[in-house]
N, C-alpha and C positions, 0 to 999 in steps of 0.2 A: 619847607624852606631849606635850600641847599645850605651847606657849611661853606662859608668863605675860605678861599685858600690865600690866607694871609699870615704875616708874621706874628701878629697877635695871637691867632688861634694856634700856630705852631708853638709858641712858647707855653700855652696852656695844656698842650697835646701830653697825654700819658702814653702813647703807643711805644715809646722807646723803653718804658719801663715795665711793659706787659711781659708777663712769663711765657706768653704764646710766641712773643717775638723773641727767638732765641739768639744767643750769641753768634751763633753760625750765621743766622739770616743778617744780623747787624753788620757783622763783617763782610758777608758777600754782597750786600747791598750799599756799602759805605760809599764806594766810588761814585755810584749813581746818584745817590742823594746828595753828595756835595756839589756835583754838577748841577742839579736841579736847583739847589738853594742858591748857587752863584748866578743863574740865570733869572731867579726871582720865582719865589715859591708860587706867585699868583699866575705866572707863564707855565708852570710845570704841567704836563700832561699826566704823569704818574710820578708817585714819591711813595717811598716805603716808609709810612708813617702817616698820621692824620687820615686814617683808612676811612673815617666817616666822611671825608671829603673826596679823598682820591680813589676810593674803591678797594677792591681785594687785594691782598698781598701777592707778589709773584713768587714769595719765598715761604711764608707761613702755610703749612698744610694740615696741622694738628692743633687743636684746641687744648691748651694746658690750664689756664686759667683767664678769665675775662675780667679786666679792671675798668671797662668802658664806664660804667656807672658811677666811678669815682673822678671821671675827667671833667675839667671845666668846661671843654669845648661840648660835651654830651649835654651838660646842664644849660649852658648858654642857649643852645638851639632847641632845648627841650626834646632831646632824642630819646628813642627808646628801642630797645633790642639788642644793642650791642653786638659783639663779634664781626665788626665791619671789616676786619682784616679777612674773614674768610666768608662773609655774606655780601659785600659789597657796600656802596655808599648808603649813607642814610637818605631816607626820603622824607 
């Protein structure tokens, strides 16, 4: 089951708090993310966050720590594996 790209899931998402998603990445991707949210998260092709739904990060290149297992989205969809920011969308 694919993860739905919606506001409810975005609110549960913990990607923004992940140690692998560095401050530098957050600042670099902020303008893009704001535009995507303004268009509607369900219409976004790529978003730096909710990596289980949107796929690999364009910014994160190195694993520091994975907190995916603590995320409500991962639990809601019974996902396993984590590190969606580096490995791509959940299957």
